[in-house]
C-alpha positions as CSV (number, residue, x, y, z in Angstrom):
1,M,-170.0,-93.4,5.9
2,N,-171.2,-93.7,2.5
3,S,-168.6,-93.8,0.0
4,T,-169.7,-93.6,-3.5
5,Y,-167.0,-94.5,-6.6
6,D,-166.9,-93.2,-10.6
7,F,-166.0,-95.9,-12.9
8,S,-166.3,-95.0,-17.1
9,L,-165.8,-97.8,-19.0
10,I,-161.9,-97.0,-19.5
11,D,-160.9,-97.4,-16.2
12,I,-162.8,-101.1,-16.1
13,M,-161.0,-102.4,-18.8
14,K,-157.7,-101.5,-18.0
15,I,-158.3,-103.7,-15.1
16,C,-156.0,-106.7,-17.2
17,L,-158.8,-109.8,-15.4
18,V,-161.8,-107.8,-15.8
19,R,-160.9,-106.7,-19.3
20,K,-159.9,-110.3,-20.9
21,K,-163.1,-111.7,-19.2
22,I,-165.2,-109.3,-20.9
23,V,-163.0,-109.9,-24.9
24,K,-163.6,-113.9,-24.4
25,S,-167.3,-114.0,-23.1
26,Y,-169.6,-111.4,-24.3
27,L,-168.0,-109.7,-27.4
28,T,-167.5,-110.8,-31.1
29,M,-165.5,-109.5,-33.3
30,S,-167.2,-106.9,-34.5
31,D,-168.9,-105.2,-31.2
32,L,-164.1,-105.2,-30.2
33,K,-164.0,-103.7,-33.9
34,N,-166.7,-100.5,-32.5
35,L,-165.5,-100.7,-28.6
36,S,-162.1,-99.9,-30.5
37,K,-163.2,-96.3,-32.6
38,T,-164.7,-94.7,-29.2
39,C,-161.6,-93.0,-28.6
40,K,-157.3,-93.7,-28.3
41,W,-157.5,-95.4,-25.1
42,M,-160.5,-98.0,-26.4
43,K,-158.5,-98.7,-29.4
44,Y,-155.1,-98.7,-27.7
45,L,-156.6,-101.6,-25.5
46,V,-158.1,-103.5,-27.3
47,N,-155.3,-103.4,-30.5
48,N,-152.9,-104.8,-27.5
49,E,-155.2,-107.5,-26.3
50,V,-154.0,-111.0,-27.2
51,I,-157.7,-112.6,-28.2
52,S,-158.4,-116.3,-29.3
53,K,-161.5,-117.4,-30.1
54,K,-163.8,-120.5,-32.0
55,M,-164.6,-119.5,-35.6
56,V,-167.7,-120.7,-37.4
57,W,-168.9,-120.7,-41.1
58,Y,-172.5,-120.2,-41.7
59,S,-174.7,-120.3,-45.1
60,D,-177.7,-118.2,-44.8
61,I,-180.7,-118.8,-46.9
62,P,-183.6,-118.2,-45.1
63,H,-186.7,-119.6,-46.5
64,I,-190.4,-118.4,-46.6
65,K,-193.2,-120.4,-48.6
66,I,-196.0,-118.4,-48.9
67,N,-199.3,-121.2,-49.0
68,P,-202.6,-119.5,-49.6
69,P,-205.7,-120.3,-47.5
70,V,-207.3,-122.9,-49.9
71,K,-210.4,-123.9,-48.8
72,G,-211.7,-126.2,-51.1
73,F,-209.8,-128.5,-53.8
74,F,-211.6,-126.8,-57.0
75,K,-211.5,-123.8,-55.2
76,S,-210.4,-120.4,-57.6
77,L,-208.0,-117.6,-55.3
78,E,-210.0,-115.4,-55.8
79,E,-212.6,-116.8,-53.4
80,N,-210.4,-117.5,-50.9
81,N,-209.9,-114.8,-48.7
82,L,-205.9,-113.3,-48.4
83,E,-206.0,-111.7,-45.3
84,N,-205.1,-115.7,-43.8
85,I,-202.9,-116.1,-45.8
86,V,-199.9,-118.4,-44.2
87,L,-196.9,-117.9,-44.4
88,E,-194.6,-120.4,-43.3
89,K,-190.0,-119.9,-42.5
90,E,-187.9,-122.2,-41.9
91,D,-184.6,-120.3,-40.1
92,K,-181.6,-122.2,-38.8
93,Y,-179.8,-118.6,-38.1
94,P,-181.9,-117.9,-34.8
95,V,-180.6,-121.1,-33.3
96,F,-177.3,-120.7,-34.7
97,L,-176.6,-117.6,-33.0
98,K,-177.9,-118.4,-29.7
99,D,-175.7,-121.7,-29.6
100,G,-172.5,-119.6,-31.4
101,K,-173.1,-116.8,-27.9
102,R,-173.0,-119.6,-25.9
103,F,-170.6,-121.2,-26.7
104,N,-168.7,-117.6,-27.4
105,K,-167.9,-119.0,-31.2
106,E,-167.1,-116.0,-33.5
107,I,-170.0,-116.4,-36.4
108,V,-169.0,-115.4,-39.7
109,V,-172.5,-115.3,-42.3
110,I,-170.3,-116.6,-45.5
111,G,-170.5,-113.8,-47.8
112,N,-172.0,-111.9,-45.3
113,C,-175.2,-112.4,-47.4
114,I,-178.6,-112.6,-47.0
115,S,-180.1,-115.2,-49.6
116,L,-183.6,-115.2,-49.7
117,S,-185.3,-118.8,-50.5
118,I,-189.6,-117.4,-51.4
119,D,-191.7,-120.1,-52.3
120,N,-194.8,-118.6,-53.6
121,G,-197.6,-120.6,-53.4
122,T,-200.1,-117.7,-55.3
123,R,-200.6,-118.1,-59.0
124,K,-202.7,-114.9,-60.9
125,L,-203.3,-111.5,-58.0
126,N,-205.4,-108.7,-58.8
127,V,-203.8,-105.9,-57.5
128,K,-205.8,-106.2,-53.7
129,D,-204.9,-109.4,-53.0
130,R,-200.9,-108.9,-54.2
131,N,-200.5,-105.4,-51.8
132,I,-201.6,-108.3,-49.0
133,V,-199.0,-110.9,-50.1
134,V,-196.3,-108.0,-50.2
135,S,-197.3,-106.6,-46.7
136,K,-197.3,-109.5,-45.1
137,L,-193.8,-110.7,-46.6
138,S,-192.2,-107.8,-46.2
139,N,-193.0,-107.8,-42.2
140,E,-191.0,-111.2,-42.6
141,I,-188.3,-110.1,-44.3
142,N,-187.5,-107.0,-42.2
143,N,-187.6,-109.5,-39.1
144,I,-185.3,-111.4,-41.1
145,C,-183.2,-108.2,-42.2
146,H,-183.2,-107.1,-38.1
147,L,-181.7,-110.3,-36.6
148,R,-178.6,-109.6,-39.3
149,S,-178.1,-106.4,-38.7
150,N,-174.1,-106.5,-40.0
151,S,-175.1,-108.2,-43.5
152,T,-174.2,-106.6,-46.7
153,T,-176.0,-107.9,-49.4
154,L,-179.4,-108.6,-49.7
155,R,-180.0,-111.4,-52.4
156,F,-182.9,-112.9,-54.2
157,M,-182.7,-116.6,-55.1
158,E,-184.0,-117.5,-58.2
159,Y,-185.2,-120.6,-58.6
160,C,-187.8,-120.3,-55.6
161,F,-190.2,-117.2,-56.4
162,S,-192.7,-117.1,-59.2
163,N,-194.6,-114.1,-60.0
164,D,-190.9,-111.9,-59.7
165,F,-191.9,-108.9,-60.6
166,M,-193.4,-108.3,-56.5
167,I,-189.8,-108.5,-55.5
168,I,-189.6,-105.0,-57.1
169,H,-192.5,-103.6,-55.0
170,L,-191.2,-105.8,-52.3
171,L,-187.8,-103.4,-51.8
172,S,-190.2,-100.4,-51.5
173,Y,-191.0,-101.7,-48.3
174,L,-187.6,-103.2,-46.5
175,N,-185.1,-101.2,-44.6
176,H,-181.5,-102.6,-44.0
177,R,-178.6,-100.2,-42.3
178,N,-175.8,-101.5,-43.6
179,V,-176.9,-103.7,-47.2
180,K,-174.6,-102.2,-49.3
181,S,-175.2,-104.5,-52.7
182,I,-179.2,-105.8,-54.1
183,H,-179.1,-108.5,-56.4
184,I,-182.5,-109.2,-57.9
185,P,-183.0,-111.5,-60.8
186,L,-183.3,-110.0,-64.5
187,H,-187.1,-111.2,-65.0
188,S,-188.0,-109.1,-62.3
189,L,-188.4,-105.9,-64.7
190,M,-189.6,-108.1,-67.3
191,F,-193.1,-107.8,-66.6
192,G,-195.9,-105.8,-67.9
193,S,-196.8,-102.5,-67.1
194,Q,-200.5,-103.3,-65.1
195,K,-197.6,-105.0,-63.3
196,Y,-195.5,-102.9,-61.5
197,I,-199.3,-100.7,-60.8
198,G,-198.5,-99.3,-57.4
199,L,-195.1,-98.9,-57.4
200,K,-193.6,-96.5,-54.6
201,D,-191.4,-93.9,-55.7
202,N,-189.0,-94.4,-53.4
203,I,-187.9,-98.1,-54.1
204,F,-184.9,-97.7,-51.7
205,E,-185.7,-95.9,-49.8
206,G,-184.8,-98.3,-46.3
207,F,-181.5,-98.9,-47.6
208,T,-179.6,-96.3,-46.4
209,K,-176.0,-98.1,-47.9
210,L,-177.1,-99.0,-50.9
211,N,-175.3,-98.1,-53.9
212,E,-175.0,-101.2,-56.1
213,L,-177.8,-103.0,-57.9
214,V,-176.7,-106.1,-59.9
215,L,-179.2,-107.8,-62.5
216,F,-178.4,-111.7,-62.6
217,S,-180.1,-114.1,-65.4
218,S,-181.4,-117.1,-64.0
219,P,-183.7,-120.1,-65.4
220,A,-186.5,-118.5,-64.9
221,I,-185.6,-116.3,-68.4
222,N,-186.0,-119.1,-70.3
223,A,-189.9,-119.7,-69.5
224,I,-190.7,-115.7,-71.0
225,T,-190.9,-116.4,-74.6
226,S,-191.4,-112.8,-76.0
227,F,-189.5,-110.5,-73.7
228,V,-191.3,-107.3,-72.6
229,K,-189.6,-103.8,-73.9
230,N,-190.7,-102.8,-70.6
231,R,-189.5,-99.1,-70.3
232,S,-191.3,-97.4,-68.4
233,I,-190.7,-99.8,-65.2
234,V,-187.1,-100.0,-66.2
235,K,-187.0,-95.9,-66.3
236,H,-188.9,-95.8,-63.1
237,V,-187.0,-97.9,-60.8
238,F,-183.4,-96.6,-62.5
239,K,-184.6,-93.0,-61.9
240,T,-184.9,-93.7,-58.4
241,F,-181.4,-95.5,-58.1
242,S,-179.9,-92.8,-60.0
243,K,-180.5,-90.8,-56.8
244,I,-179.1,-93.1,-54.4
245,K,-174.4,-91.5,-54.3
246,N,-172.2,-93.7,-56.5
247,A,-175.1,-95.8,-58.0
248,T,-173.9,-99.3,-59.4
249,I,-176.0,-101.4,-61.6
250,V,-174.0,-104.9,-62.3
251,F,-175.1,-107.2,-65.5
252,K,-174.2,-110.9,-64.0
253,D,-173.7,-114.8,-64.4
254,L,-175.7,-113.7,-67.8
255,G,-174.5,-116.7,-69.3
256,C,-175.8,-117.9,-73.2
257,D,-179.3,-116.0,-72.4
258,Y,-177.6,-113.0,-73.4
259,T,-177.8,-113.8,-77.0
260,T,-181.2,-114.5,-76.7
261,I,-181.5,-111.0,-74.8
262,T,-180.2,-108.9,-76.6
263,D,-182.3,-106.1,-77.2
264,Y,-183.5,-105.6,-73.9
265,I,-180.0,-105.3,-72.6
266,H,-178.9,-102.4,-74.6
267,M,-182.7,-101.1,-73.2
268,I,-181.3,-101.3,-70.1
269,L,-178.0,-99.9,-70.7
270,E,-179.8,-97.1,-72.4
271,V,-182.1,-96.1,-70.0
272,A,-179.1,-96.8,-67.0
273,V,-177.0,-94.1,-69.2
274,K,-179.1,-91.1,-69.5
275,Y,-178.6,-91.5,-65.6
276,E,-175.6,-91.3,-65.3
277,I,-175.3,-94.2,-62.9
278,K,-172.0,-96.5,-63.5
279,I,-172.3,-100.0,-65.2
280,K,-170.5,-102.8,-64.2
281,W,-170.8,-106.2,-66.7
282,D,-169.3,-109.3,-64.6
283,I,-168.8,-111.9,-67.5
284,T,-168.3,-115.3,-65.7
285,S,-169.4,-117.9,-68.9
286,T,-167.0,-118.7,-72.3
287,F,-169.2,-117.2,-74.5
288,E,-170.5,-118.1,-77.9
289,F,-168.6,-115.3,-80.2
290,F,-165.2,-116.9,-78.2
291,N,-165.6,-120.3,-80.1
292,I,-163.5,-120.8,-82.9
293,R,-164.6,-123.2,-85.1
294,N,-168.5,-120.9,-85.1
295,N,-167.5,-117.3,-85.2
296,D,-163.9,-117.0,-85.5
297,N,-163.2,-112.9,-86.0
298,C,-165.9,-112.6,-83.6
299,S,-163.9,-110.1,-80.9
300,I,-165.5,-107.9,-78.1
301,I,-165.1,-104.5,-80.5
302,N,-167.4,-105.3,-83.1
303,C,-169.7,-107.9,-81.7
304,N,-173.4,-106.9,-80.7
305,H,-172.5,-108.6,-77.3
306,F,-170.5,-105.9,-76.4
307,P,-171.8,-102.7,-77.4
308,L,-169.7,-101.4,-75.1
309,E,-167.0,-103.1,-74.3
310,K,-166.1,-99.9,-72.3
311,F,-168.8,-101.6,-69.0
312,V,-167.0,-104.7,-68.7
313,S,-165.3,-104.7,-65.2
314,S,-164.6,-108.8,-65.0
315,F,-163.9,-111.4,-67.3
316,S,-163.6,-115.2,-66.7
317,S,-162.9,-117.8,-69.6
318,N,-161.8,-121.5,-69.5
319,I,-159.1,-121.3,-72.1
320,G,-158.1,-125.2,-74.1
321,N,-155.5,-124.3,-76.2
322,F,-152.9,-121.9,-77.2
323,N,-155.3,-120.1,-80.3
324,T,-158.3,-119.2,-78.3
325,F,-155.7,-118.3,-75.3
326,F,-154.4,-115.6,-78.5
327,K,-157.2,-114.5,-79.3
328,I,-159.2,-113.7,-75.7
329,M,-156.0,-111.7,-74.5
330,K,-156.1,-109.4,-78.4
331,S,-159.8,-108.5,-77.2
332,L,-159.0,-108.0,-74.0
333,R,-156.3,-105.6,-74.4
334,N,-159.3,-102.9,-75.1
335,L,-161.5,-103.4,-71.8
336,K,-160.2,-100.6,-70.5
337,N,-162.0,-100.4,-67.4
338,L,-161.0,-104.3,-66.4
339,E,-160.8,-104.8,-62.4
340,T,-161.1,-108.4,-62.6
341,L,-159.2,-111.2,-64.6
342,K,-159.6,-115.1,-63.6
343,L,-158.0,-118.2,-66.7
344,R,-158.9,-121.3,-66.2
345,I,-156.0,-122.8,-67.9
346,Y,-156.0,-126.5,-69.6
347,F,-153.0,-126.7,-72.0
348,S,-149.3,-125.9,-70.9
349,N,-146.2,-124.9,-72.7
350,F,-146.8,-121.0,-74.0
351,K,-143.2,-120.9,-75.1
352,E,-143.3,-123.8,-77.3
353,Q,-146.7,-122.3,-79.0
354,I,-145.3,-118.2,-79.4
355,N,-143.4,-117.7,-82.6
356,E,-142.4,-114.3,-84.0
357,N,-145.2,-113.4,-85.9
358,C,-147.2,-113.5,-82.1
359,E,-148.7,-109.6,-82.0
360,D,-148.4,-108.8,-78.5
361,V,-150.6,-109.5,-76.0
362,S,-150.0,-107.7,-73.3
363,L,-153.0,-106.2,-71.4
364,K,-150.2,-103.5,-69.4
365,Y,-152.7,-100.8,-70.4
366,C,-155.9,-102.2,-68.7
367,N,-154.6,-100.0,-65.7
368,K,-157.5,-100.5,-63.5
369,M,-157.2,-104.1,-63.2
370,K,-156.4,-105.0,-59.8
371,K,-156.8,-108.8,-59.9
372,V,-155.8,-111.7,-61.6
373,I,-156.7,-115.3,-60.9
374,L,-154.6,-118.1,-63.0
375,D,-156.4,-121.5,-62.3
376,F,-153.8,-123.9,-64.1
377,K,-156.1,-126.9,-65.3
378,V,-152.7,-129.1,-66.5
379,N,-152.8,-133.2,-65.4
380,L,-149.3,-134.3,-64.2
381,V,-147.5,-136.1,-66.5
382,N,-145.0,-139.2,-64.9
383,D,-142.7,-136.9,-64.7
384,I,-143.3,-134.4,-62.4
385,E,-140.4,-131.8,-62.3
386,Q,-140.4,-131.7,-66.2
387,Q,-144.0,-130.3,-65.8
388,N,-142.7,-128.1,-62.5
389,E,-140.6,-126.4,-65.1
390,I,-142.9,-125.9,-67.7
391,L,-145.6,-124.8,-65.6
392,H,-143.3,-122.3,-64.4
393,N,-142.4,-121.0,-67.4
394,D,-146.1,-120.6,-68.2
395,L,-146.8,-118.7,-64.7
396,E,-143.9,-116.4,-65.4
397,Y,-145.0,-115.7,-69.0
398,L,-149.0,-115.4,-67.7
399,S,-147.3,-112.5,-65.6
400,S,-144.8,-110.1,-68.0
401,L,-148.4,-109.5,-69.3
402,M,-149.9,-108.5,-66.5
403,P,-150.1,-104.7,-65.6
404,E,-148.5,-103.6,-62.8
405,T,-151.5,-101.8,-61.0
406,V,-152.6,-106.1,-60.6
407,E,-152.7,-105.9,-56.1
408,K,-154.4,-109.4,-55.6
409,L,-153.2,-112.7,-57.2
410,E,-154.8,-115.9,-56.8
411,L,-153.0,-118.8,-57.8
412,H,-154.7,-122.3,-57.9
413,N,-152.5,-125.4,-58.6
414,C,-149.0,-124.1,-59.0
415,Y,-146.0,-126.2,-57.4
416,S,-142.5,-125.9,-56.2
417,L,-142.5,-122.1,-56.5
418,T,-139.1,-121.2,-56.7
419,K,-137.8,-118.0,-55.3
420,E,-136.6,-116.9,-58.9
421,V,-140.5,-117.9,-60.3
422,T,-141.8,-115.4,-57.4
423,K,-139.4,-112.9,-58.4
424,V,-140.2,-113.4,-61.8
425,I,-144.0,-112.3,-61.3
426,N,-142.9,-109.3,-58.6
427,K,-140.9,-108.1,-61.1
428,Y,-144.2,-108.3,-63.6
429,M,-146.7,-106.9,-61.3
430,P,-144.5,-104.4,-57.8
431,N,-147.9,-104.0,-56.9
432,I,-149.0,-107.0,-55.3
433,K,-150.8,-107.0,-51.2
434,V,-152.9,-110.0,-51.5
435,I,-152.0,-114.1,-52.7
436,I,-154.1,-116.1,-52.1
437,A,-152.9,-119.7,-52.8
438,N,-154.9,-122.8,-53.4
439,N,-152.7,-125.8,-53.8
440,V,-149.7,-124.0,-53.9
441,S,-146.7,-125.1,-52.8
442,Y,-142.4,-123.8,-52.5
443,N,-139.3,-125.2,-52.9
444,D,-137.9,-122.6,-51.9
445,Y,-138.3,-121.5,-48.0
446,D,-138.4,-117.8,-48.6
447,S,-140.4,-117.6,-51.5
448,L,-142.8,-115.1,-50.6
449,E,-140.2,-112.6,-49.7
450,S,-139.5,-111.7,-53.7
451,F,-143.2,-109.6,-52.9
452,K,-141.9,-106.4,-51.5
453,N,-145.6,-105.2,-50.9
454,L,-147.2,-108.4,-49.5
455,Q,-150.7,-107.3,-47.0
456,A,-152.0,-111.1,-46.5
457,Y,-151.3,-113.9,-47.2
458,I,-154.1,-116.6,-47.2
459,S,-153.7,-120.6,-47.7
460,C,-156.3,-122.6,-48.5
461,N,-153.6,-125.4,-47.5
462,N,-150.8,-125.5,-44.8
463,V,-147.3,-125.6,-46.1
464,S,-143.8,-124.8,-44.9
465,I,-143.5,-121.3,-45.6
466,K,-141.7,-117.6,-44.2
467,I,-144.4,-115.3,-43.8
468,P,-142.8,-112.1,-44.7
469,N,-142.7,-109.0,-41.4
470,T,-145.1,-106.9,-43.9
471,V,-147.7,-109.3,-43.7
472,K,-150.4,-107.9,-41.3
473,F,-153.2,-110.3,-42.6
474,L,-152.7,-114.1,-42.3
475,A,-155.4,-117.3,-43.2
476,I,-154.5,-120.6,-43.0
477,G,-156.2,-123.6,-43.9
478,N,-156.5,-127.4,-43.5
479,K,-157.9,-128.4,-46.9
480,K,-156.3,-131.9,-48.6
481,K,-154.5,-131.5,-51.6
482,W,-156.1,-133.6,-54.8
483,C,-152.7,-135.3,-55.4
484,S,-149.9,-135.4,-51.7
485,L,-147.8,-132.8,-51.3
486,N,-147.2,-133.3,-47.4
487,D,-150.0,-131.6,-46.4
488,S,-151.1,-131.2,-42.9
489,P,-152.3,-129.3,-39.8
490,L,-151.2,-126.5,-38.7
491,N,-148.0,-128.2,-36.2
492,K,-147.6,-127.2,-32.2
493,E,-144.4,-125.3,-33.4
494,Q,-146.3,-123.2,-36.3
495,L,-149.4,-122.5,-34.2
496,K,-147.0,-121.2,-30.7
497,K,-145.1,-118.5,-33.8
498,Y,-148.1,-117.4,-35.6
499,S,-149.5,-116.8,-32.0
500,G,-146.7,-115.6,-31.3
501,R,-146.5,-113.0,-33.6
502,F,-149.8,-111.6,-34.2
503,S,-152.5,-110.5,-31.2
504,K,-155.5,-112.4,-32.6
505,K,-156.4,-115.7,-33.9
506,L,-159.2,-117.2,-34.8
507,S,-159.7,-120.9,-35.6
508,N,-162.9,-123.5,-36.3
509,Y,-163.2,-127.8,-36.0
510,K,-161.2,-128.1,-39.5
511,D,-157.8,-126.7,-37.6
512,D,-158.3,-123.8,-40.4
513,Y,-156.7,-120.6,-38.8
514,I,-156.9,-116.3,-39.4
515,F,-153.7,-114.6,-37.2
516,F,-153.8,-110.7,-37.0
517,D,-153.7,-107.6,-35.2
518,D,-155.5,-104.2,-36.2
519,I,-159.0,-104.8,-35.0
520,Y,-159.9,-101.5,-36.5
521,Q,-159.7,-103.7,-39.8
522,W,-161.8,-106.8,-38.8
523,D,-164.5,-106.1,-42.0
524,M,-162.0,-105.6,-44.8
525,Y,-159.7,-108.9,-43.1
526,K,-163.7,-111.0,-42.8
527,N,-164.2,-109.8,-46.7
528,L,-160.4,-111.5,-48.1
529,L,-162.1,-114.7,-45.8
530,L,-165.4,-114.2,-47.6
531,N,-164.4,-113.8,-51.0
532,N,-161.1,-116.1,-50.8
533,F,-160.6,-118.3,-48.5
534,I,-164.5,-120.1,-47.3
535,A,-166.1,-121.2,-50.5
536,Y,-162.8,-123.8,-51.1
């Protein structure tokens, strides 16, 4: 008698031993997240499954070297056949991926980014030879991208690729279904118009989820003595990019080079505004106009470095004294679209230097600010207790200047924080959902209870602290502090407590641990890790 049995995947997954074997041996966190999307039963089964896996951080920088087929030492490139050009690829990711699957490890690519390093041995090329190089190189890059289907950022490294104008041609031939952000060096748009002959109209057609184009500076800009005001190529690229939903251009890491190419940047801004592309400006270094001795009267409002202060979305600065701090904060008040603020502070005792004549430097009207990073660089004095008291006062003062819209707070080098201090922080920033702590310790076990909306706590060091019930994601690293604060990896008692509270656990060989419940939120949690945990 023949009998047949029809089993659905849900039926199979309901079998406890089978489910545990599948989850443990074959599926990554991303696989489980996708599986949980299929139906409510699968979501229930996956979310309630206790999962423990090893994880590995991986910095993904595939390298391609372009070797022209030179047959004779004195032979010019034009006399060689570029059809036989050789591409040497150095890419460890396939082996890394294979080992990860073999040993059931969760591979987390740092930055979730493909950072392409291209060493171009070709020099001057005619259009025909350029097309040959672009065709072969794009095929190789597409193979690299195919293997990294979950990456969300594609970055062309700035140091190795000569003939950078070819990057714009390459983009026309590349495909990736998940890339949301592409980073290219600014000078790839700065060559003469003849370099872009034959450029396709739909440059970004192969990137279906793309919405961000990041333009960054590089040392190569210094080699360009006369910057080409090539409006035609900028218009071509931006016109194509403007067709993308929520198209955004980000200026990043321009540094002091900005002072030498101001006119060029202004032209780019003008074209972007014409095509209604959203513009963001990430200032990640301190410009000369904040040097008090050299540029005392210059501010973000009237300085030609900032033709339109409404573009600035991120600002980072080193602050060595109170006068510099006062001038910077006074200028920042006018940045209505500021989203992220990072201050590295090299002095202390704000209270001592504040007087009645000081203007209000509160940023409460910067109501788009979501993230604040405070990095205290002051050396500890002999009297640690006194130093901590001063630091606590400074932290409370700085918190009082911040808008209520802040949702993410990152603290560096803050010691012996009390619940009284955290209450003050929460008073002025009551909507904090994420705290990132690096070299941070607490005097009171329940200090974090002050943050009523806290959902994620990320610490690069293990400290004894009560984790509020509101926290849904917990990451604890094992980085050693630069001063002795009894730092040690998670002990068995802590590990048992956190493992009992959260159903998902990831750890690495350095004794870094990650805990959470909702597999559906894995991408969001992974982004928190990539931006705030792995880098330390």
